[in-house]
C-alpha positions as CSV (number, residue, x, y, z in Angstrom):
1,X,-22.0,-7.9,9.4
2,X,-20.6,-5.3,11.9
3,X,-17.1,-5.0,13.2
4,X,-16.5,-4.1,16.8
5,X,-13.4,-1.9,17.2
6,X,-12.7,-0.3,20.5
7,X,-11.6,3.3,20.2
8,X,-7.9,4.0,20.7
9,X,-8.8,6.1,23.8
10,X,-10.3,2.9,25.4
11,X,-6.8,1.3,25.5
12,X,-8.5,-2.1,25.0
13,X,-7.8,-4.4,22.1
14,X,-10.5,-7.0,22.5
15,X,-14.4,-6.7,22.8
16,X,-14.3,-9.0,25.7
17,X,-12.4,-6.5,27.7
18,X,-15.2,-3.9,27.1
19,X,-17.8,-6.2,28.5
20,X,-16.3,-7.5,31.7
21,X,-17.7,-4.7,33.8
22,X,-21.2,-5.0,32.4
23,X,-23.9,-6.0,34.8
24,X,-26.8,-6.4,32.4
25,X,-27.4,-7.4,28.8
26,X,-28.6,-3.9,28.0
27,X,-25.3,-2.4,29.2
28,X,-23.4,-4.8,27.0
29,X,-25.4,-4.0,23.9
30,X,-25.0,-0.2,24.5
31,X,-21.2,-0.5,24.8
32,X,-21.0,-2.7,21.6
33,X,-23.2,-0.2,19.7
34,X,-20.8,2.6,20.6
35,X,-17.9,0.6,19.2
36,X,-19.7,-0.8,16.1
37,X,-18.4,0.1,12.6
38,X,-19.1,-1.1,9.1
39,X,-16.8,-3.5,7.4
40,X,-15.6,-0.8,5.1
41,X,-15.0,1.7,7.9
42,X,-12.8,-1.0,9.6
43,X,-10.8,-1.6,6.4
44,X,-10.3,2.1,5.8
45,X,-9.3,2.8,9.4
46,X,-6.7,0.0,9.2
47,X,-5.4,1.2,5.8
48,X,-4.9,4.8,6.9
49,X,-4.3,3.9,9.8
50,X,-6.4,5.9,12.3
51,X,-9.1,5.6,14.9
52,X,-12.4,4.7,13.2
53,X,-14.2,7.5,15.0
54,X,-11.9,10.0,13.3
55,X,-12.4,8.7,9.8
56,X,-14.7,11.5,8.5
57,X,-12.4,14.3,9.9
58,X,-9.2,12.7,8.6
59,X,-10.5,11.8,5.2
60,X,-11.6,15.4,4.8
61,X,-8.0,16.6,5.5
62,X,-6.0,14.0,3.6
63,X,-4.8,14.8,0.0
64,X,-6.3,12.7,-2.7
65,X,-3.1,10.8,-3.4
66,X,-3.1,9.5,0.2
67,X,-6.7,8.5,0.1
68,X,-6.2,6.6,-3.1
69,X,-3.3,4.7,-1.5
70,X,-5.6,3.7,1.3
71,X,-8.2,2.5,-1.3
72,X,-5.6,0.4,-3.0
73,X,-4.8,-1.2,0.3
74,X,-8.5,-2.1,0.7
75,X,-8.7,-3.4,-2.9
76,X,-5.8,-5.8,-2.2
77,X,-7.8,-7.8,0.3
78,X,-9.8,-9.4,-2.5
79,X,-9.5,-10.0,-6.2
80,X,-10.7,-6.9,-8.1
81,X,-13.6,-8.8,-9.8
82,X,-15.0,-9.9,-6.5
83,X,-15.5,-6.3,-5.2
84,X,-18.5,-5.8,-7.6
85,X,-20.5,-8.6,-5.8
86,X,-19.4,-7.4,-2.4
87,X,-20.5,-3.9,-2.9
88,X,-23.8,-4.9,-4.6
89,X,-24.9,-7.7,-2.3
90,X,-23.2,-7.5,1.1
91,X,-23.6,-3.8,2.1
92,X,-20.0,-3.3,3.4
93,X,-20.8,0.3,4.2
94,X,-23.8,-0.5,6.4
95,X,-24.0,-0.6,10.2
96,X,-26.5,-3.1,11.5
97,X,-26.2,-3.0,15.3
98,X,-26.5,0.7,15.5
99,X,-27.8,2.2,12.3
100,X,-28.5,5.5,13.9
101,X,-24.8,6.3,14.5
102,X,-22.9,8.7,12.2
103,X,-21.6,6.6,9.3
104,X,-18.9,7.2,6.7
105,X,-19.2,10.5,4.9
106,X,-21.3,9.9,1.7
107,X,-18.7,11.6,-0.5
108,X,-16.0,9.3,0.8
109,X,-18.3,6.3,0.3
110,X,-18.9,7.3,-3.3
111,X,-15.2,7.7,-3.9
112,X,-14.4,4.2,-2.5
113,X,-17.2,2.6,-4.4
114,X,-16.0,4.2,-7.7
115,X,-12.5,3.1,-7.1
116,X,-13.3,-0.5,-6.2
117,X,-15.8,-0.9,-9.1
118,X,-13.6,0.7,-11.8
119,X,-11.9,-1.6,-14.3
120,X,-8.7,-0.2,-15.8
121,X,-7.9,-1.1,-19.4
122,X,-5.2,-3.8,-19.8
123,X,-1.8,-2.4,-20.8
124,X,-0.4,-3.5,-24.1
125,X,2.7,-5.7,-24.3
126,X,5.9,-3.8,-24.2
127,X,8.2,-4.1,-27.3
128,X,11.9,-4.5,-26.9
129,X,13.5,-1.0,-27.2
130,X,16.3,-0.6,-29.7
131,X,19.6,-0.2,-27.9
132,X,18.4,-1.8,-24.7
133,X,18.6,-5.6,-24.2
134,X,15.7,-7.7,-23.1
135,X,17.8,-8.6,-20.0
136,X,18.2,-5.0,-19.1
137,X,14.5,-4.4,-19.5
138,X,13.6,-7.4,-17.3
139,X,16.1,-6.4,-14.6
140,X,14.8,-2.8,-14.4
141,X,11.2,-3.9,-14.6
142,X,11.8,-6.4,-11.8
143,X,13.5,-3.6,-9.8
144,X,10.5,-1.4,-10.5
145,X,8.0,-3.9,-9.1
146,X,10.1,-4.7,-6.0
147,X,10.6,-1.0,-5.3
148,X,6.8,-0.4,-5.6
149,X,6.0,-3.4,-3.3
150,X,8.5,-2.1,-0.7
151,X,7.0,1.4,-0.9
152,X,3.4,0.2,-0.3
153,X,4.0,-0.3,3.4
154,X,1.4,1.8,5.1
155,X,3.8,4.2,6.9
156,X,5.2,5.5,3.6
157,X,3.4,7.8,1.1
158,X,3.2,6.3,-2.4
159,X,2.6,8.2,-5.6
160,X,0.7,5.4,-7.3
161,X,0.1,7.4,-10.5
162,X,3.8,7.9,-11.1
163,X,4.4,4.1,-10.9
164,X,1.5,3.4,-13.3
165,X,2.7,6.0,-15.9
166,X,6.3,4.7,-15.7
167,X,5.2,1.1,-16.3
168,X,2.7,2.1,-19.1
169,X,5.5,4.0,-20.9
170,X,8.2,1.4,-20.2
171,X,9.5,1.7,-23.8
172,X,10.5,5.3,-22.8
173,X,11.1,5.0,-19.1
174,X,13.5,2.1,-19.2
175,X,16.0,3.6,-21.7
176,X,15.8,6.8,-19.7
177,X,16.7,4.9,-16.5
178,X,19.5,3.1,-18.3
179,X,20.9,6.5,-19.5
180,X,20.7,8.0,-16.0
181,X,22.3,5.0,-14.4
182,X,25.2,5.2,-17.0
183,X,25.6,8.9,-16.1
184,X,25.3,8.3,-12.3
185,X,22.2,10.5,-12.2
186,X,20.1,8.5,-9.7
187,X,19.5,11.1,-7.0
188,X,18.6,14.3,-8.9
189,X,14.8,14.4,-8.2
190,X,13.4,16.1,-5.1
191,X,11.8,13.9,-2.4
192,X,8.1,13.3,-2.4
193,X,6.5,14.4,1.0
194,X,3.1,14.2,2.4
195,X,1.3,14.3,5.8
196,X,0.7,11.0,7.5
197,X,-2.0,10.6,10.2
198,X,-0.5,10.0,13.6
199,X,-3.0,8.9,16.3
200,X,-4.9,10.3,18.0
201,X,-5.3,13.5,15.9
202,X,-1.9,14.5,14.8
203,X,-0.1,14.5,11.4
204,X,3.6,14.1,10.7
205,X,5.6,14.7,7.5
206,X,7.2,11.8,5.8
207,X,9.1,11.7,2.5
208,X,10.7,9.2,0.1
209,X,12.4,9.4,-3.3
210,X,10.4,9.6,-6.5
211,X,9.5,6.4,-8.4
212,X,12.4,6.6,-10.8
213,X,14.9,7.1,-8.1
214,X,13.5,4.2,-6.0
215,X,13.6,1.9,-9.1
216,X,17.3,2.8,-9.8
217,X,18.2,2.3,-6.1
218,X,16.5,-1.1,-6.1
219,X,18.2,-2.1,-9.4
220,X,21.6,-1.2,-7.9
221,X,20.8,-3.2,-4.7
222,X,19.7,-6.2,-6.8
223,X,22.9,-6.1,-8.9
224,X,25.1,-5.9,-5.8
225,X,23.4,-8.9,-4.1
226,X,22.9,-11.2,-7.1
227,X,25.3,-13.9,-8.2
228,X,27.4,-13.0,-11.3
229,X,28.4,-16.1,-13.2
230,X,31.2,-14.3,-15.0
231,X,32.7,-13.0,-11.8
232,X,31.9,-15.6,-9.0
233,X,34.3,-13.9,-6.6
234,X,32.2,-10.6,-6.7
235,X,29.7,-11.9,-4.2
236,X,32.4,-12.9,-1.8
237,X,33.4,-9.3,-1.2
238,X,29.8,-8.0,-0.6
239,X,28.6,-8.6,3.0
240,X,25.1,-10.1,2.8
241,X,23.0,-13.1,3.6
242,X,22.2,-15.2,0.5
243,X,20.2,-18.3,-0.2
244,X,21.9,-20.6,-2.8
245,X,19.9,-23.1,-4.9
246,X,20.8,-26.4,-6.4
247,X,23.3,-28.8,-4.8
248,X,24.5,-26.0,-2.5
249,X,21.1,-25.0,-1.4
250,X,20.8,-23.3,2.0
251,X,21.8,-20.1,3.6
252,X,25.4,-18.8,3.4
253,X,27.1,-15.5,4.1
């Protein structure tokens, strides 16, 4: 299967707009062939995001951490175990309408295939750390997952490795975060910056706090917005929109 994606320079968003001026079938096929890309090229261009015709050039300039973030975005479209069958049987890197056109760089293709077909080992269950309650662990882990999900929006650079290491070493990272929160040390790390593609051929620098800082910020936000059974008047002084459950279900200020 091919994907027809008009170039950004065409200023057209639908293949039908490309074909309205065609007089013959040959002209239509020629235009479609120029805008034809493989399924994987379309997914990668959407994940970066960039113009599909610039994929080879942009992938050669991007740091590995940003390419991996794009590959993770592709991986989320399907369950990990399904990608094995997709890569082996459906030829997602192939162009069928115009096989003579320059395709995705072989090195990038090998990198994507290796990423999609890899199977990370399952992480062991995390024991309860002495001195840190199960409730604290759950709340900080929840904040960690919410912060990661928020950071995975495509316009922000995400250091996936840091999140994985922090989660794998949760018996160490959680007490460390508790200690830093107690001491008020939640903004001591430098920001993480990277270059983000900006169509048509530009880059711009964007930055965000490190994984630990984002987790602590999310934890503080969760604590501010949640209901406290021992202090029900607390939420009344915090301006926010909340959704109550039970008999009082519904939105309230």
